[in-house]
C-alpha positions as CSV (number, residue, x, y, z in Angstrom):
1,M,-156.5,25.6,-164.3
2,R,-153.8,26.9,-166.7
3,I,-155.1,28.0,-170.1
4,E,-152.7,25.6,-171.8
5,D,-154.4,22.7,-170.1
6,R,-157.9,24.2,-170.4
7,H,-157.6,24.2,-174.2
8,N,-154.9,21.5,-174.7
9,I,-152.7,24.0,-176.5
10,R,-150.0,22.6,-178.8
11,I,-147.4,24.8,-180.4
12,S,-145.0,23.9,-183.2
13,E,-142.1,26.3,-183.8
14,R,-141.3,27.3,-187.4
15,S,-139.1,24.7,-189.1
16,G,-137.9,26.9,-192.0
17,A,-136.1,30.2,-192.3
18,P,-138.0,33.2,-191.2
19,Q,-139.7,35.4,-193.8
20,A,-139.0,39.2,-193.6
21,G,-142.0,41.1,-192.4
22,A,-144.1,37.9,-192.0
23,A,-146.6,37.5,-189.2
24,A,-144.9,34.9,-187.1
25,T,-147.8,32.9,-185.6
26,M,-150.7,31.1,-187.2
27,V,-153.6,29.9,-184.9
28,F,-156.1,27.2,-186.0
29,M,-159.6,27.1,-184.6
30,H,-161.6,23.9,-185.3
31,G,-165.3,23.6,-185.9
32,F,-168.3,21.8,-184.4
33,G,-167.9,18.2,-183.4
34,C,-164.2,18.3,-184.1
35,D,-160.9,18.9,-182.3
36,Q,-157.4,20.1,-183.2
37,T,-156.5,16.7,-184.8
38,M,-158.7,17.7,-187.8
39,W,-156.0,20.1,-188.9
40,R,-153.4,17.4,-189.4
41,Y,-153.6,17.6,-193.2
42,L,-153.4,21.4,-193.5
43,E,-151.4,22.7,-190.5
44,P,-148.1,20.9,-191.3
45,L,-148.0,22.6,-194.7
46,F,-147.5,25.9,-192.9
47,R,-144.9,24.8,-190.4
48,P,-141.9,25.8,-192.6
49,Y,-143.2,29.4,-192.6
50,Y,-145.0,30.0,-189.4
51,R,-145.1,29.1,-185.7
52,T,-148.4,27.2,-185.5
53,V,-150.8,27.0,-182.6
54,L,-153.5,24.3,-182.2
55,F,-156.1,24.2,-179.4
56,D,-159.4,22.5,-178.5
57,L,-162.5,24.5,-178.0
58,V,-163.8,24.1,-174.4
59,G,-166.2,21.1,-174.6
60,S,-164.2,19.5,-177.4
61,G,-161.3,17.1,-177.7
62,A,-158.9,17.0,-174.8
63,S,-160.1,20.4,-173.4
64,D,-161.3,20.8,-169.8
65,L,-164.9,19.6,-170.2
66,S,-165.8,20.9,-166.7
67,A,-165.1,24.4,-168.0
68,Y,-168.0,24.3,-170.4
69,D,-170.6,26.6,-168.9
70,F,-174.0,26.2,-170.7
71,D,-175.0,29.8,-170.0
72,S,-171.7,31.3,-171.1
73,Y,-171.3,29.2,-174.3
74,A,-174.9,29.9,-175.5
75,R,-173.2,32.7,-177.5
76,L,-170.3,32.4,-179.9
77,D,-168.7,35.4,-178.3
78,A,-167.5,33.1,-175.5
79,H,-165.5,31.0,-177.9
80,G,-164.2,34.2,-179.5
81,A,-163.1,35.4,-176.0
82,D,-161.3,32.1,-175.5
83,L,-159.5,32.6,-178.8
84,R,-158.3,36.0,-177.6
85,R,-157.1,34.5,-174.3
86,V,-155.2,31.8,-176.2
87,I,-153.5,34.3,-178.4
88,H,-152.5,36.4,-175.4
89,A,-151.2,33.2,-173.7
90,V,-149.0,32.1,-176.6
91,G,-147.6,35.6,-177.0
92,G,-148.0,35.6,-180.7
93,G,-150.1,38.6,-181.7
94,P,-150.8,39.8,-184.2
95,V,-151.6,36.4,-185.6
96,I,-153.1,34.8,-188.7
97,C,-156.2,32.9,-187.6
98,I,-157.6,30.0,-189.6
99,G,-161.1,29.1,-188.4
100,H,-163.4,26.4,-189.7
101,S,-167.1,26.6,-190.0
102,V,-168.7,28.1,-186.9
103,S,-165.3,28.9,-185.5
104,A,-164.7,31.2,-188.4
105,M,-167.5,33.4,-187.0
106,S,-166.3,33.1,-183.4
107,A,-162.9,34.3,-184.7
108,L,-164.5,37.1,-186.6
109,L,-166.2,38.3,-183.3
110,A,-162.7,38.1,-181.7
111,T,-161.1,40.2,-184.5
112,I,-163.9,42.9,-184.1
113,A,-163.4,42.9,-180.3
114,E,-159.6,43.1,-180.4
115,P,-158.4,43.8,-183.9
116,D,-154.8,44.5,-182.9
117,L,-154.4,40.8,-182.1
118,F,-155.0,39.8,-185.7
119,A,-153.0,40.3,-188.9
120,A,-155.4,38.3,-191.1
121,Q,-158.3,35.9,-190.9
122,V,-159.0,32.8,-193.0
123,M,-162.5,31.5,-192.9
124,L,-163.0,28.0,-194.1
125,A,-166.7,27.1,-195.0
126,P,-168.1,29.9,-192.9
127,S,-171.7,31.1,-192.5
128,P,-173.0,34.1,-190.7
129,C,-176.5,32.7,-190.6
130,Y,-177.7,29.2,-191.5
131,I,-181.4,30.0,-191.8
132,D,-182.9,31.5,-195.0
133,D,-184.3,35.0,-194.7
134,A,-186.7,35.5,-197.6
135,E,-187.5,39.0,-196.6
136,A,-183.9,40.0,-196.8
137,G,-183.2,37.9,-199.9
138,Y,-180.7,35.8,-197.9
139,R,-180.1,32.1,-198.5
140,G,-178.5,30.3,-195.6
141,G,-179.4,26.8,-196.7
142,F,-181.9,25.8,-194.1
143,N,-185.3,26.9,-192.7
144,R,-186.2,26.9,-189.1
145,T,-188.0,23.6,-189.3
146,D,-184.9,22.0,-190.7
147,I,-182.9,23.2,-187.7
148,D,-185.6,22.1,-185.2
149,D,-185.7,18.6,-186.8
150,L,-181.9,18.4,-186.7
151,L,-181.8,19.3,-183.0
152,D,-184.7,16.8,-182.3
153,A,-182.7,14.1,-184.0
154,M,-179.7,14.8,-181.8
155,D,-182.0,14.6,-178.7
156,R,-183.5,11.3,-179.8
157,N,-180.3,9.4,-180.8
158,Y,-177.1,11.4,-180.8
159,L,-174.9,8.5,-181.9
160,G,-177.2,7.6,-184.7
161,W,-177.4,11.2,-185.8
162,S,-173.6,11.4,-185.8
163,A,-173.3,8.2,-187.9
164,S,-175.6,9.5,-190.6
165,M,-174.7,13.2,-190.6
166,A,-170.9,13.2,-190.3
167,P,-170.3,11.4,-193.7
168,A,-172.7,13.8,-195.3
169,I,-171.0,16.8,-193.8
170,M,-167.6,15.5,-194.9
171,G,-168.9,14.8,-198.3
172,A,-165.6,13.5,-199.6
173,S,-166.5,11.1,-202.4
174,G,-163.9,8.5,-202.8
175,Q,-162.5,9.2,-199.3
176,P,-164.7,7.2,-197.0
177,A,-162.0,7.1,-194.3
178,L,-162.5,10.9,-193.8
179,G,-166.2,10.4,-193.2
180,A,-165.5,7.7,-190.7
181,D,-162.9,10.0,-189.1
182,L,-165.5,12.8,-188.6
183,T,-168.1,10.3,-187.3
184,H,-165.7,9.1,-184.7
185,S,-165.0,12.7,-183.7
186,F,-168.7,13.5,-183.4
187,C,-169.2,10.3,-181.3
188,R,-166.4,11.3,-178.9
189,T,-168.1,14.6,-178.1
190,D,-170.3,14.7,-175.0
191,P,-173.8,14.5,-176.4
192,A,-175.2,17.3,-174.1
193,I,-172.4,19.7,-175.1
194,A,-172.7,18.8,-178.8
195,R,-176.4,19.4,-178.8
196,H,-176.0,22.7,-177.0
197,F,-173.2,23.8,-179.3
198,A,-175.3,22.8,-182.3
199,Q,-178.2,24.9,-181.2
200,T,-175.8,27.9,-180.6
201,T,-174.3,27.4,-184.0
202,F,-177.4,26.9,-186.2
203,L,-179.5,29.5,-184.5
204,S,-176.8,32.2,-184.6
205,D,-177.1,35.2,-186.9
206,H,-174.1,37.5,-187.2
207,R,-174.9,39.3,-190.4
208,A,-175.2,42.6,-188.6
209,V,-171.6,42.6,-187.3
210,L,-169.9,41.9,-190.7
211,P,-169.5,45.6,-191.6
212,H,-167.5,46.2,-188.4
213,N,-164.6,44.0,-189.4
214,S,-161.3,45.7,-190.1
215,T,-159.1,42.6,-190.5
216,P,-158.2,41.3,-194.0
217,A,-160.2,38.1,-194.5
218,L,-160.1,35.3,-197.0
219,I,-163.4,33.3,-197.4
220,V,-162.7,29.7,-198.7
221,Q,-166.0,28.2,-199.8
222,C,-166.5,24.7,-201.3
223,S,-168.3,24.5,-204.6
224,D,-170.8,21.9,-203.2
225,D,-171.5,22.4,-199.5
226,F,-175.0,21.9,-198.2
227,I,-174.1,23.3,-194.8
228,A,-172.7,26.6,-196.2
229,P,-173.9,26.8,-199.8
230,R,-172.2,29.0,-202.4
231,P,-174.5,32.0,-202.0
232,V,-173.3,32.3,-198.4
233,G,-169.8,32.8,-199.6
234,D,-171.0,35.5,-202.1
235,Y,-172.9,37.2,-199.3
236,L,-169.9,37.3,-197.0
237,R,-167.6,38.6,-199.7
238,D,-170.1,41.4,-200.4
239,S,-170.7,42.2,-196.7
240,L,-167.4,41.8,-195.1
241,P,-164.9,44.7,-195.6
242,R,-161.4,43.8,-196.8
243,S,-162.5,40.3,-197.8
244,S,-162.0,38.1,-200.8
245,L,-163.6,34.8,-201.8
246,H,-162.0,31.7,-203.2
247,V,-164.1,28.7,-204.2
248,V,-162.5,25.3,-203.9
249,E,-163.8,22.6,-206.3
250,N,-164.8,20.2,-203.6
251,T,-167.9,18.4,-202.2
252,G,-168.5,18.8,-198.5
253,H,-167.9,21.2,-195.6
254,C,-164.3,20.3,-194.6
255,P,-161.9,21.5,-197.3
256,H,-159.0,21.5,-194.9
257,M,-159.4,17.7,-194.7
258,S,-160.8,16.7,-198.1
259,A,-158.9,19.3,-200.2
260,P,-155.9,20.4,-198.1
261,D,-153.6,21.1,-201.0
262,A,-156.2,23.4,-202.8
263,S,-157.0,25.1,-199.5
264,Y,-153.3,25.6,-198.8
265,R,-152.7,27.2,-202.2
266,A,-155.6,29.6,-201.8
267,I,-154.5,30.6,-198.3
268,R,-150.8,31.0,-199.5
269,H,-151.9,33.2,-202.4
270,F,-154.0,35.4,-200.0
271,L,-151.2,35.8,-197.5
272,D,-148.6,36.4,-200.1
273,G,-150.7,39.3,-201.4
274,L,-150.8,40.7,-197.9
275,H,-147.0,40.1,-197.5
276,L,-147.7,38.0,-194.5
């Protein structure tokens, strides 16, 4: 199968005048339980300035679900490798990559593996490790029992888990339609794939690779996010070379949906500083 079909790649050419010296292509990588449609509030804001690329992770959206290999995708490196293949396919490197949540870490693994493909990385609500590590003084927001309970709930009743968790993850007070939108996205995902991806996500620990990054990175953290609490953003800023942190005043884990204008301004300021 062609990679364009495997990942349901969609490309929008830049609508405005080109910027001198600017990286031409911006690639968006969605998070767990989502697909590329979740970028519809943020991605159009960049179209005047960049050629934009949207795609679905294997196992999500309109991707080729049969390509989801449970052994291969037990590590985030597999999604990072897919990102690199997508960039090679669209011929846009070096690119600016905007990754949400777990995909921010998959993209980080890709930038470390092949840094020449990336001009900059934007990490929306990222976390290198979701589980607290008291010995190291690290607060990830969960303990192992929390994660085991979450996975057990998905096993027992995935649709019920989605209906209760998606609005909490979105957290957009006064915007119930966004919570419903995320719920529908969760419910469209194959339960077996979703459960496997959740386990891969929440049990991952990529703190050790952070110092190996050489790509400029912006960390965008929400002020109130129970999935990736504020200390996670501080930890990433302190551990990730060439990084800066911007905190968006927002409740929830999806600033690209519930606070797209604030997210756009933070990203625009970061890229302008890099002359990208």
